[in-house]
C-alpha positions as CSV (number, residue, x, y, z in Angstrom):
1,X,-2.5,-11.9,-81.2
2,X,0.4,-10.5,-79.2
3,X,0.8,-13.9,-77.3
4,X,1.2,-15.5,-80.8
5,X,3.8,-13.0,-81.8
6,X,5.9,-13.6,-78.7
7,X,5.5,-17.4,-79.3
8,X,6.8,-16.9,-82.9
9,X,9.7,-14.8,-81.8
10,X,10.8,-17.4,-79.2
11,X,10.6,-20.3,-81.6
12,X,12.5,-18.3,-84.3
13,X,15.3,-16.4,-82.3
14,X,14.9,-17.8,-78.8
15,X,14.0,-14.4,-77.3
16,X,11.6,-14.1,-74.7
17,X,10.7,-14.5,-71.0
18,X,9.9,-17.5,-69.1
19,X,6.1,-16.7,-69.7
20,X,7.0,-16.7,-73.5
21,X,8.5,-20.3,-73.1
22,X,5.5,-21.5,-71.5
23,X,3.4,-19.9,-74.4
24,X,5.7,-21.5,-77.0
25,X,5.0,-24.9,-75.5
26,X,1.4,-24.3,-76.1
27,X,0.6,-23.5,-72.6
28,X,-1.2,-20.8,-71.0
29,X,0.3,-17.9,-69.3
30,X,0.3,-18.3,-65.6
31,X,-1.8,-16.0,-63.6
32,X,0.0,-13.1,-62.0
33,X,1.0,-13.8,-58.4
34,X,-0.7,-11.4,-55.9
35,X,1.4,-9.0,-54.1
36,X,1.6,-9.5,-50.3
37,X,-0.6,-7.2,-48.3
38,X,1.3,-4.9,-46.0
39,X,-0.2,-4.5,-42.5
40,X,0.8,-1.8,-40.0
41,X,2.8,-3.0,-37.0
42,X,0.6,-3.4,-33.9
43,X,1.5,-0.8,-31.2
44,X,1.5,-1.8,-27.4
45,X,-1.2,0.1,-25.5
46,X,0.0,3.2,-23.7
47,X,0.2,2.7,-20.1
48,X,-1.2,5.7,-18.2
49,X,1.3,7.7,-16.1
50,X,0.6,7.3,-12.5
51,X,1.7,10.4,-10.5
52,X,3.0,9.9,-7.0
53,X,1.1,11.9,-4.4
54,X,3.2,14.4,-2.7
55,X,4.6,14.0,0.6
56,X,4.4,16.6,3.5
57,X,7.2,17.2,5.9
58,X,7.5,19.5,9.0
59,X,11.2,19.7,9.8
60,X,12.9,19.6,13.3
61,X,12.9,23.2,14.9
62,X,9.6,24.2,13.1
63,X,6.3,24.7,15.0
64,X,2.8,24.4,13.5
65,X,-0.7,24.8,14.9
66,X,-3.9,23.9,13.0
67,X,-5.3,21.1,10.8
68,X,-3.1,19.4,8.3
69,X,-4.9,17.7,5.4
70,X,-3.2,15.6,2.8
71,X,-3.5,12.9,0.2
72,X,-0.1,11.5,0.6
73,X,2.4,10.9,3.4
74,X,3.0,13.1,6.3
75,X,6.2,13.3,8.4
76,X,6.6,15.5,11.3
77,X,9.6,16.2,13.2
78,X,8.9,19.6,14.5
79,X,6.3,20.7,17.1
80,X,2.7,20.2,16.0
81,X,-0.6,20.9,17.6
82,X,-3.9,20.3,16.0
83,X,-5.2,17.5,13.8
84,X,-3.7,15.4,10.9
85,X,-5.9,13.8,8.2
86,X,-4.5,11.8,5.4
87,X,-5.1,8.5,3.6
88,X,-1.4,7.9,3.5
89,X,1.2,7.1,6.1
90,X,1.9,9.4,9.0
91,X,5.4,9.4,10.7
92,X,5.9,11.4,13.9
93,X,9.3,12.0,15.5
94,X,8.6,14.6,18.2
95,X,6.3,16.0,20.9
96,X,2.8,16.1,19.1
97,X,-0.7,17.1,20.5
98,X,-2.8,16.0,17.6
99,X,-5.7,13.6,16.7
100,X,-4.5,11.3,13.8
101,X,-6.6,9.9,11.1
102,X,-4.5,8.0,8.5
103,X,-3.9,5.0,6.4
104,X,-1.1,4.0,8.8
105,X,1.0,5.5,11.6
106,X,4.6,5.1,12.8
107,X,5.8,6.6,16.1
108,X,9.6,6.9,16.4
109,X,10.9,8.7,19.3
110,X,7.6,10.5,19.7
111,X,5.4,11.6,22.6
112,X,1.9,11.8,21.2
113,X,-1.2,13.2,23.0
114,X,-4.4,12.6,21.1
115,X,-6.7,9.9,19.6
116,X,-5.7,7.6,16.7
117,X,-7.8,6.3,14.0
118,X,-6.0,4.4,11.3
119,X,-7.1,1.7,8.7
120,X,-3.9,-0.1,8.6
121,X,-0.9,-0.6,11.2
122,X,0.0,1.6,14.2
123,X,3.8,1.0,15.1
124,X,5.0,2.4,18.3
125,X,8.8,2.3,19.1
126,X,10.3,1.5,22.4
127,X,11.1,5.3,23.1
128,X,7.5,6.3,22.1
129,X,4.4,7.0,24.2
130,X,0.8,7.6,23.3
131,X,-1.7,9.2,25.6
132,X,-5.1,8.7,23.9
133,X,-7.3,5.9,22.4
134,X,-6.1,3.8,19.4
135,X,-8.5,2.4,16.7
136,X,-6.5,0.3,14.0
137,X,-6.4,-2.9,12.1
138,X,-3.0,-3.8,13.4
139,X,-0.9,-2.8,16.4
140,X,2.9,-3.4,16.8
141,X,3.8,-1.9,20.3
142,X,7.3,-1.7,21.9
143,X,6.5,1.5,23.9
144,X,3.9,3.0,26.2
145,X,0.2,3.5,25.5
146,X,-2.2,5.0,27.9
147,X,-5.7,4.8,26.6
148,X,-8.2,2.3,25.2
149,X,-7.3,0.3,22.2
150,X,-9.6,-1.5,19.8
151,X,-7.6,-3.5,17.2
152,X,-9.7,-5.5,14.6
153,X,-6.8,-7.4,13.5
154,X,-3.7,-8.6,15.4
155,X,-2.0,-6.9,18.3
156,X,1.7,-7.5,19.2
157,X,3.4,-6.4,22.3
158,X,7.1,-6.4,22.4
159,X,9.2,-6.9,25.6
160,X,9.1,-3.3,26.8
161,X,5.5,-2.7,26.0
162,X,3.3,-1.1,28.6
163,X,-0.4,-0.7,27.9
164,X,-2.8,1.1,30.5
165,X,-6.3,0.7,29.5
166,X,-8.8,-1.7,28.1
167,X,-7.6,-3.8,25.0
168,X,-10.0,-5.2,22.7
169,X,-8.3,-7.2,19.7
170,X,-8.8,-10.0,17.1
171,X,-5.6,-11.7,18.0
172,X,-2.9,-11.1,20.9
173,X,0.8,-12.0,20.7
174,X,2.8,-11.0,23.9
175,X,6.5,-11.2,24.4
176,X,7.6,-11.9,27.9
177,X,8.1,-8.8,29.9
178,X,5.2,-6.9,28.3
179,X,2.9,-5.4,30.8
180,X,-1.1,-4.7,30.4
181,X,-2.8,-2.6,33.1
182,X,-6.4,-3.2,32.3
183,X,-8.9,-5.6,30.9
184,X,-8.3,-7.9,27.7
185,X,-10.9,-9.2,25.3
186,X,-10.1,-11.4,22.4
187,X,-13.0,-10.5,20.0
188,X,-13.9,-11.9,16.4
189,X,-14.3,-9.0,14.5
190,X,-15.9,-9.2,11.0
191,X,-13.4,-11.5,8.8
192,X,-11.4,-12.3,12.0
193,X,-11.2,-15.8,13.7
194,X,-11.2,-15.7,17.4
195,X,-7.9,-16.6,19.0
196,X,-6.7,-17.0,22.4
197,X,-3.4,-15.1,23.4
198,X,-0.3,-17.0,22.3
199,X,1.6,-16.3,25.6
200,X,0.6,-15.4,29.0
201,X,1.1,-11.5,29.7
202,X,2.3,-10.1,32.9
203,X,-0.6,-8.3,34.5
204,X,-1.2,-6.3,37.7
205,X,-4.3,-7.0,40.0
206,X,-7.3,-7.0,37.9
207,X,-9.0,-3.6,37.5
208,X,-12.0,-2.4,35.8
209,X,-11.3,-1.1,32.3
210,X,-11.0,2.7,32.3
211,X,-13.5,4.6,30.3
212,X,-11.6,7.6,29.6
213,X,-7.9,8.4,29.9
214,X,-7.0,12.1,30.3
215,X,-3.5,13.4,29.4
216,X,-1.6,14.6,32.4
């Protein structure tokens, strides 16, 4: 009924919408167009905030005795006697009497008396000295070490390096001028291929490897 009235009004007076024009022509009213469905914007996942582990620092002129435990990096420039245990990197810059258990160890102008057990790399600068045994994955030595060394990965001895003790390592690279006083064994540790030394090293008359090395 309503559609007929609209068609009549359009025919008589030309009044109406586009739909009325269609009706006047005898057609059917077009179906209503569906409105687009609005969707919420996709949000990027929130990334968790990773907090950096706090570093511990013992300044020059400060002395400490005891056990130092940490989850982060440790740097000691003062006098320390005791034990350092951390999963991070330990940097020593002074006279230290301590056993070290860490992720990695850097000795810079340091004199260390104590054993070292590191899961990563031990770096001994030219002006550093270690009296004690070292167990690590990698060793980069330009200084002096008095003790037995077990390095599961590679050992690199720079020109001024001096090793007094037995050395067992996965691989060995020696710069001309380095000195080894003790036995050397190239051993294929788990996951490490056996390899001969890259260069000949200067060595004093062969001695039996020392079993223990005590600090003077």
